N, C-alpha and C positions, 0 to 999 in steps of 0.2 A: 934861690929864688925868695922875694919878699911875699907875704902874705896880707892881703888887706879884709879887713873886717866890713862887711856890707850892713851897715847899721841900720838902713833902712827897711832892708829886707828883714833884717832880724827882728826889728820893732815890729812887722806886721805878722810876722811868725807867732811872736810871743801874745799879741794880741789875739790873733787866731785859736791859740792854746788856752790864754784865760776865757775867750767868749765859749768854748767848748766846756770847759769844765765848769763854768757857772749854768749853761743849760743843763748838765746833767744833774748838776745839786738841784735845780729848782723841778727837772721831771720827777727825781728820787723823794724830793721832800713829800712827809705826810703833815695832813694838818693836825691840829690838837684837836683831840675829841674829849669834848666834856661832858661828863654826867649831867643831864639837867632834869628837874624834878620838876614837871610841868602840873602836877598838883597842887604844890608848894607854891609856883607863881599864881595860879587860879586863885587861891585863899589870899595871896597879897592883894590884889585885885578888887576881892569883895571886902575886904578890911576898909580898903581907903573911901568907899562910898557909903 
């Protein structure tokens, strides 16, 4: 018996897999938290004037 590969179906399946992986990465990603010194920023504004 000959076996044929369903290329279109395989392509759709791979697209769905990649989309799912990308969605999981986006949901689990954390934003970069930076330490911001508010007082230093306020001093910078007063010096310019």
